[in-house]
N, C-alpha and C positions, 0 to 999 in steps of 0.2 A: 781496801780503803787507802787513799794516797796519804803519804806522810806530809807534815807541814813544809817539808823541804822540796816537795814536788808540786806541779801545777798541771791541771788538765789543759789540753790545747789541741788545736788542729794545725797540721803542717802540710805544705805542698811537696809532694814527691812526684817527679815527672815520669809517671808510668805511661801516660798518653802523650805521644810526641807529635801529634798532628798540628799543634799550635793553632787550633781552631776553637775559639771560645764558644762556638755554637754546637760543638760536637756532643752528641748524646752520651758519649763515653768519657767526657771530660772529668767527671766526678771521681774517677778512679785515682786522680791525682790528689784528692783530699783525704788525708789520713788522720784519724783520731789517735792521740798519743798522750804521754805525760812527759814533761820536761822539767829540768831543775828550776826551782823558784828563783827568779832573777834577783840580783842584788844591785841596788842603785849605787851609782858613783857620784862624784861631785856634780852639783847642779842637776841632779836627776831625782825622780820621785817614783816610789813603788806604788802602783795603782792596782787596786782590786777591781777587776772588770765585772760589772753586773750584767751588762748586755752589750751586744755588738750588732750593728745594722749592716746589711749587705748593700753594696753599690754595684752598678753595672761593671765597673772596673774590676770587681772581684772575679769576673768571668774571664778576664783577659790573662793570657799567659804572661805577658810582660806587664808588671805592675808599674804604673806611671802616674800615680796621683801626686799633684803638686804639694810641696811642703807648705804648711801654714806659715805665712809671712806676716810681719808686723807693719806692713805698708800696703798701699793700693797699687804698687808698681809690680806688674807681673814678672818683670825681669829679675825680681829679687828672689823668686822661689828656687828651691834646690830639690830636684827630684830624688837624689840619692839619700836624703835624710828623711824621706817620707815614711810613715808607718806602713809596713807591708810592701815596700819597694826594695828590690834588690836583696841585700843581706839584712835589712832591717825587719825585725819581727812585727807582725800585725797585731790585731786586738782580739782575735778569736781564741782567747785563752783566759785563764783565771787571773793571772797576774801579769802585769806589764811594767817595764821600766821606761819612763818617758822623760824627756828633757822638760824641766820645769817651765821654760818659756812657752811650751806648746799647750799648757793646760789652761782651761777656761772654766770659770765658775758655772756650775750647773744651775739653770733657772729653777725657781721654787715650785712652779705649777706643774710641770710634767714629772712623771715617775721615771725610774731608771730606764725602762724600756722605751718610753717616748723620747727621753733625752738622748738615747743612743741614735735616734733618727735625725737629730738636729744638725750635727756637723756638716754632712754632705748636703742634706736637703735645704736647710735654712741658709747655710753659708753660700751655697751656689745660687740660691734664689735671690739673696740680697745682692750678689754680684750682678745678676741679671737685671734686677730692678733698679740698681744704683745708677744706671746710665741715663735715666730720665727723672724729672721731677714729677712724681705721681700726684694726681689730684682728681677731683670729681669728673673732669672732662677728659681724662686720659683713658685709652682703651688698650687692653693687653690681651694677646692671644696665646693660649697654651695648647700643647699637643699631648694627648694621652693622660693617663692617671697614675703614672709612676710617682715615686717619692718626691722628686724635684718639681714635677708639674703640679702636684697637689700643694706643695709648699708655696709655689708661685701664686696659685689661685688664692690661698689663704692670706698671704702677705699683701698681695696687690689689692685684694678686696678690703682688707683691714685699713689700707692706706688711702682708700677712696677711689680706686680705679674701677672701671667697668671691665669685667673679665669675660672673654669669649673662650669657651673650652671645646676642644675637639677630642673625640675618642672613638673606639671601635664598636662600642655596644651601648645600648640605652641604659643598662645597669650601671656602667661606669660613668655615664654622663649624669645620672641622677646623683651619684656620689659627688661629682664635681659641683653640682648645684648646691648640695648641702654644705660644701666647703666655701661657697660664696660666688660661684660663677653665675652671671646674669643671663648669658646666652650659651646654648650648647649646640654642637653640630656632630652628627654621626658621620665620620668620614668613610664608612663602609657603604652607607646608603647615599651619601653625598660626596662622591669621589672628587668633584671639582669644588672642594670646600672653600677655596680661596674666593670663589665667586660669591658664595653665601656670606663670607666675612665682609666683602665689599658691599653687599646688599644691606647687611645689618648696619654698616657704618655710613650709609647713604653715599656709597661710592668712594669714600675717602681712605679707607684702609685703617689699620691699627697703628698706634704710636709705637708699640713694642710687640715683637713676636718672640716667644721662648721656643726656639727651634731645637728639637731633640731627634728628628728623623734623619738628619744628615743629607747625603746627596739625593736620596729618594724623595725628599720633601722640600728641599731648600728653595727650589724655583717657586713653588706654591707659596712658601712663606714670604719670599720677596714680593710676590704679587699681592699678598695680603697686607703688607706693610704700606703705610701711606708714604707719599713723597716726603723725604726728610726723616722718615721713621727709622727704627733700629731693629735688627734681627740679631738676637743673642744666640749663638750656636753653642749648644751645651751637650749634644749627643750625636750619635751616628747609628741609629737603630735600623736604618734602611739604606740600601745602596742602589745607585743608578749612575753608571759610568758615563752616560751620555749627557749629563747635565753640566759638566764643567765649562763647556764653551758658551753656555747660556747665562752663566752667573755674572760675569764681568759687565756686559752691557746693562743689566738691570741695576747693578750697583752704581755705575757711572751716570747713566741717563735717568735713573730713578731717584738720584740723590739719597740713596739708602746706605746704611752702614751695617756691616757684619762685625759683631764683637766676639772674640774668642779669647778668654783669659781665665786663669785659675781663681779660686776663691782665696780669701786670706783670713787671718785671725781677726783682723779689723772688721771685715764684713760680717763674720760670724758673731762677733760681739754686738754689732748693731742689730742683727737678726734676733739674738737672744733677748735683747731688751724689748723688741716688739712682741715676741712670744709671751713675755711676762705682761706687758702692757695690755694686750688684747686677749690674754688667756687662751692662746691658740694651742691646739692639740693635734699632732699629726695622726694620720691613719696608719696604723701598724698591724702587721700580721705576725703573730708570735710562734716561735719554734723553740723547743728545748735543745740544749747543747748536743745531746745524743742524736738529734734529728737534723743536725746542720746540713747534711747532704740533701735532704728534702727541700730545705730552704733554697739552696743553690739551684736545684732543679726547677723549682717554681720560678725563680728569678730568670733562669735561662729560657723558660717557656712563656714568660710574661703572663703568668696566670692570675696575679693578684693586683688589687688596687692599693696604692700607697707603698709603704716601706716594709721590708722583710727584716725582722729583728730576732736575733738568737739570744735567749736567756742563758747566761753563763753561770 
């Protein structure tokens, strides 16, 4: 049994030096240990962590999540101060010392485990949706059923938009419908899914596309967006080096915009208010702290719907 002066935690030790976040042996870098219970200094708070949610960035060798900022200007963020970046400790531990300005009130309706999923999912989703004024006549396209995509479906639907969801299986698409998607497309059986999006929208395309595929899907996302529409680039799950030369003409001549920017504390606060207002609950998959490597492996293999959360 650990003494009150120690804390259970996971740390990264670089045993795998491939720098490949898709490597099946990447998890040998994840080491369960105990560390001294941290002591807060001036303007800091000792936080008892009840749950921690995994993000795709947790698979990356180089942690580069943006610092929560108090404005909507992406130029304000500081990578070096981000939790889990560089020398800064992350949250997969029992106790953490956090700058008080980074803390946000937990909404009342979700439990600890659901609340752990909100910072990345809801914060990012609000950043995606903030670029347009949503309403009943707006159309939003999502890709997949990961944590952020599920949150975009929930929030956009709650705000009155019509959501078209794509995913790789009918099971995942049914989950998207339960979250609020009105139209669903299986991109495995419909590889030219952008054509189906145009058909659904009477040839006009979507007002907003939440793009998570990266270079492997960006061309199709631009095709699916209407003239004057917006493509929010929030992921890079697929790769296609041949697409680079095709992107610029579609941006210029299609009058479409690509937005790439970090979330902020401001956008997360807005999202938390909507979570409470509409009593939204994220889809989560629970793991015990001792089983954290299994959570990482499931994330690497994209096996689950929604967010992976580790109970601490």
